[in-house]
N, C-alpha and C positions, 0 to 999 in steps of 0.2 A: 504493499499500499503506499509506503513511504517513497519508494522507487517511482511509482506512479506520479505521485505529488511532485517529484523533483523533474521528471521529465517533461510535464505538461506546464506550460508557462500561462501567465495570464492573458496574453494576447490570442493563445490557442483556445482556451477557455472561452474568450469572446466571441471568437470566430465559430465555434461549434454551437454557441447559443444563438447566433444570427442564422446558421443554417437550419437549426431545429425550428426557430420561430418561422422562418421562410417556409418550411415544409408543412406547417400547421396553417399559415395565413393564407398561402396561395390556394390550396384546396377549398379551404372555407369560402374565400371570395369568388371562386368558381361556382360553387353551389348556390349563393345568394344572389349572385350577379349574371355574369356571362364568362365563357372560357377567354374572351379577350382580356378580361381582367388580370388573368394570370400572365398573359404575354406583357400587359401593361407594367405589372409589378417586376417581372423579370427584366424588362427594358429599363426601368428605373435602377435596379440594381447593377444591371450591366454598365450602364452610363456612369455610375459612380465610380465603378471599378476602372473603367476606361480612362475616366479623369484622372484618377490617382496614378494609373500606369504611365500615361502621357507626361504629366508633370513630374512624376519620378525621373523619367528619362524619355526624351522627344523621340528617339528611335523606335521606341514601343508603338507610337503613333502610325508609323510606316507599316508596320505588320499588322495592326488593327485595321487600317485602311485596305490592305491587301485582302485580309479575311473578309472584311465587310463587303467590299465590291464584288467579291466573288460569290458571296451567299445571299445577297441582299434580295435577289429576285426569287429564291427559293422560300425565303420568309414571307415576302409578299404574296405567293401563290398559296402558301399554307394558310395565311391569315385572311386572305381575300378581303382586306379592310382597305378603305379609300384613305391610306395614309402616306404622305409623300416621304418615302424612305431615302430617296435620292439627296435630300438637302443635308441629311446626316453626314454625307461624304464631305460635303464643302466645309460643314461645321468642324470635322475632324481634321481636315487641311489646316483651317485657321487655328485651332487650338494646338495642333502639332507645331505650327510656325511660332505661335506666341511662346510655347515651351522652349523651342530651339533659341529664341531671342534671349529669354530669361537664363538659360543654361550656358549661353555662348558669353554672356556677360563677365567680364573679368578674365575671359581666357583669350584665346587668339582671336584676332579681328575678323569680321564678318566678311565672307568671300563674295565680292561682287562680280569679278570676272568681266569686267566691262570692256575689256580689249578683245574679248572672243566675239567673232561674227555670229555665232549661234544666240549669244545674249544679246547683242546689237539687234539683230532682225526681230528677235522676241520683243524687245522694248519699243521697236518701231511698230510691230503688229499690234501689240496690247494698247498702245497709245491711239493707234488708229481706231482700235475697236471701242475705246472710250469715246472718241470723236463722233462715233456713229449714233450718238445720243441725240445729236444735232443734225443729223441726215435730214435734209428737207423732203426727200421722197417718202420717209416714213409717216404713217398715220397715227402712231401711239407711242408714247415714251414707256408707257408700261411693258411694251413688248421688248424694248430694250433692257428694261429692269428685269424680266423674267430670265434673261441670259446673262447677267451680270455676273452670276456665281462663276460664269466660265472664266473670270479673271483668276479665280483660285489656282489655275493650273500654273500660272506664273509663279505663285507663292510656293507650289509643290515643287517646281523645278529648283528652287533655292533650297528646300528641304532635302532634296536628293542629293544636291551638289554638297551639302554638308554632312548627309548621312553616309555617302559613298567616300568617307574619308580615309580608309584603308581596306586592303585586300580581304581581311577577315569578314568584314561588314557586307562587302559585295559577295562573298561565297555563302553566307549565311541567308541573305537576302534571295540570291539565285536559287538555293537549295528549297526555301519555302515556297517560292514561285513554282518550281518544278513539282513539288510534292502536291501542291493545290491542284496543277493542271492534271495530274495523274488522277486525282480524286474526279475532277471534271470529267475526264476521258472515262474513267470506269463507271461513272453514272450514266454517261451516255450509252456506253454498252449495255448496262443493265437495262436502260429504257428500250433499247433496240431488241434484246433477246428475251426479256422478262415482260416488258410493256410498261406503259405510263400509269402512274398511281392515279386514283380518283380525284385527288385535289388538282392534279395536273390536267386530267380531261375537263374538269369544272372550269379551269382557267382558260383553257383553249376554246371553249364554248362560250365563254362569258362575253367575248367581242365579236360580233358579226364579220364574216369573211376571214377570220383568224384561221379557222379550220381549212378553208380553200387554200390559205397560203402555205399552210404547213403540209397538206396532203398532196403530194406530187408525184405522178406516174405510179399510182398504187402503193406508194410508200410514205409513211409519216416521217417527216424530218424530225430529228432529235435536238435538244437544246439543253440537256443536263440540268445544271444549276443556274444557267446564265439567261440572259433576258429574251433571246430568241435564236434560231438556228443559225443565223449569221454570226452573231456574237460568239456563239460556241464555235462554229467552224474556224473563224478567224484567230480566236484565242488558241486554239489547239494547233492551227497551222503555224502561228507565230511560235508557239513553245516547242513544237516538234522540230522546226528548223533550228531552235536554239539548242536543242539536246543533240541534234545532227552534227552542229558546228561544234559543240563541247567534245563529242566522241573524237575529234581530230587533235585534241588537246595533248598536253604532256601527262598523261595519266596512265595507270597500269591497265593491262589487258582486260582484266575483270571489270574494272570501272567502264571501260569503253564497251564492252559488250552489254553491260547494264543500260548504258546511254543509248545504244543502238536499239535495244528492245524497247525502251521507252518511246524512242522517235517512232518505230514501227507501230507500237500500240497506239500512240496518239493520232498518227495518221490514219490508222485504221478506224479509231473513234471519230475522227473527223469526217471521214466518209459518209456517216450517218446524217450529218448535219444537211446535205444536199445543197450546198453553196459552192458553185462553180468558182467564185471568186478566191476562195481558199486554195483549190487546185492552182490557179494562176500565181496566186502570191507564194506558193512554195517553189513552183517552177522559176519564177523571177529570182528568188532568193538562191536557189541552187546555181543558177547561171552565174550570178554576181560571184558566188564563192568559187566556182571553177574559173571564171576570169582572173580573179585575184590571186589564184594558185596555179597558174599555167606552168610554172617552172617544176612543179611537184609531181613527179611520175605516179605517185601512189593516187593523187586526186585525179589525174586523167584517167587511170585505170577505173576507178570507182565512178567516175562519170560516164564512162562507155558502159558500165554494168547497168547504171541507173537508165540510160537511154534505152538500152536493150528491153529492160523490165517493162518500161512505160510503153514502148513500142508494142509489146506483146498484149499489154492490158488494153491498148486502145484498139488494135486490130484482131486480137484473138477472138475466139467464139464464147466469149464471156457476156452474159446478159443479166445484169441486175440494175436496181435503180441507182445505187452509188456509182457503179462503172459507166452507166449510160449518161449519168449527169457528168462525170470526168470527161468523157468523149465530146460532150457537147460544148466543153470549154474551148475545144479546138475548132468546132464547127461554128464560127460565130455569124457567118453568112446565112446559115439554116436556122439560127436562133431567134425565134419570133419575139421573145421578151426583149433580147438584145437590140433588135431592129427597132422595137417600140422606144426603147431609151434613145437611141440615136436620133429617131424623129423628134422626141421631145427636147432634146440638147439643141438641135438645129433651131426649132421653133423659138426656144428661150434665148438663143444667141443674140437675136435682134435687140432684146431688152438689155443686155449686158453692153453690146455696142454703144447703145445710146445713153447708159448710166454708168460711167466709170466708178462712182462711188456707190453704186448698188441701191436697191430699194429699201435698205433698213434691216435690222436684225429682227428675226422672227417674223417675216413678211412672206416668204416663199411656201408653197404648198398647204398641208394641213396645218402647220404651225401658223401660217398666215391667217387661216380661217379662225383659229382659237385666239390669236392676239391682235391680229390687223385686219379685221373684216372691212371689206371695201377696197383693200389695196390690190392693184392690178395683178400682183403675183400670187395672191391667196387663192386657194383652189384645192379641189378634191384630187390631189396628186402628191406623189413624193419626189423631189428632186433625185433622189437615188444615190448620185455621185456626191461625194462631199466637196469636192472641188467644185461642182455646178451650184451646190448651195451657197458656198461661200461667194463665188461670182455674182450670184443673183442678189444676194443680201449685202455684200460688201464691195461689190463692184470687181471689175478686173484687176483693181488695185489690190484689194484684199486677196484675191486668188494668186496673184502674182506674189505678194508676200508669203504665203503659205508655201508656195513652190520653191522660193528661195530658201525658206527655213529647212525644208525637207531636203533640198539639194545640199544646204551647208551641213546637215548632219551626216549625210553619206559620204560627202567629200572628207569631212573630219574623219569618218570611220576608215576610209580608205588610206588616208594620210597616216593614222594611227597605226594601220597594219603594217606599213613598211617602216615605220619610225619606232615604234615601241621594240625595247630590247628584251624584256621580260616575257618569256613564251607564256605563260599563264594569263597575263594581262592581254596579250595578243589573242589568246583564245576566247577571252571575256569580250574583247572588242568585237570579234566576229560574232559570238553569241547574241550581241544586241543588235548590231547595225545590218547584218544579213536580213533577219526577219522584218527589220524596220523597212528596209526598201521595198520588200514584198508588201507590207501594208500600206506604203505610200501608192503603190500601184493599184491595190485593192480600193483605195480611197477613191479612184477614178468611178469605180461601178458602185460603190457603196460609202455611206458614212462610217468609214472603218477605223480612222485614227482615234477617235474619242468614244468608243463602246467600252463599257466597264466589263472586265477589269483590265482589258489590254491597254486602256488609256494611262494607266499607272506604268506600264511597261514602256510606252513611248515616252513619258517625261522622265523616266529613269535613263532611257537612252540618250535624250538630250544631255542630261547632267553628266552622264558616264563618259560620253565623247569628248566633253570638256575637261573632266577630272582624270582621265587615264594618264596623259603625259606627266601630271604631277605624282601619280602614284609610281610611274615608271621611275621618275627620277629619284624618288624616296628609295626604291628597291636597288638602284644602283649606287646609292651612297654606302661608303664603308660603315661597318658596324661600330659603334661608339665604343672606346675602351672603357 
């Protein structure tokens, strides 16, 4: 008995009492009110724990963001409550940034990196975004205010810039991301072979036409924990490419085998999303990787093998919804949906040419019907392309800035590949910049760059391209005696 007393501290007793109290209170509230009350209580408890974690160390905020962005849509489907869960992402970013500023005080100076082209272009773009509030073509200021939270992405860039301060943190973050991606892939495979759960069917049928969008060629497109099949496919395409790049790094054979198995599993799970954009994204990423490593005979050999496998899949006597979907990626001229999108782009180009600053934020398509009724761009359509939406709402000036930023990231990544001396850092550079290029191409047909949770990886790529040369310099310094 004395031994037990010595081993249990007062804080542990307090924690046990809280757990017991919660175990009694939550079922009681569910009985006298609603099951949503339990979710509310758990949400309050979780919020308190999140606040404590973030202000204990701001780096915890990054992992909480990654977890929340990955599972936010699963929570929404289970509860089926009209709650704006997305706002919590921006709140978490702001809280993490405040914690960073507090914890940075008295330590090393804040890293602005204002001499970096990536930072300069971002500053110009976000300044231009702010000026859009005064766009004379807009019909409502509230439309701009509804998107003002987009500015938190610039804050997130600086959080990542400080977060990725050493190789250890980069490794831990990457492992956490790969583990979550494997969970997403595993649940997608579960949906394919076991079936959707009842709450997922309720969610699909809750919105008119959603079933028609998801059920294509006699096959239900899968989405796992994420918002939709498109986000699911792009996230696994991005992560699968990253795992493939990592398998060429300076690691043991056993680790390389594990990474290749992860790559194959994620690409396999990706095929159930039914999004052709993900296939194109993977192809573009692999092409850039081969181009950057033409001098390596191993890469050339593997690239020949990949070409043979893809050729067999495309031309062989294999007929299933995922394979047919992959084949249609290459038959653009016979793709009716692609032709419709091209016609829509050509029709909307006239507006872009006449309005270099665009029609204003949240004015195009369905978003325009919600926030900017009466605007000439508002209507029952989706711009599909992220670049097209930017060009419509922010003009060709805004689209040009986005393309410049994406180009600066890729150029910096290629430069890092040939300048970095540390082989591990060079591997991580490829892990992030190769799938990023694929995603920038995917952004042409879908709003790909800022879907959750891949948007966190995009901003992490921005920061990492800037930070890698600093990490490489530190690695080259002789150890202190």
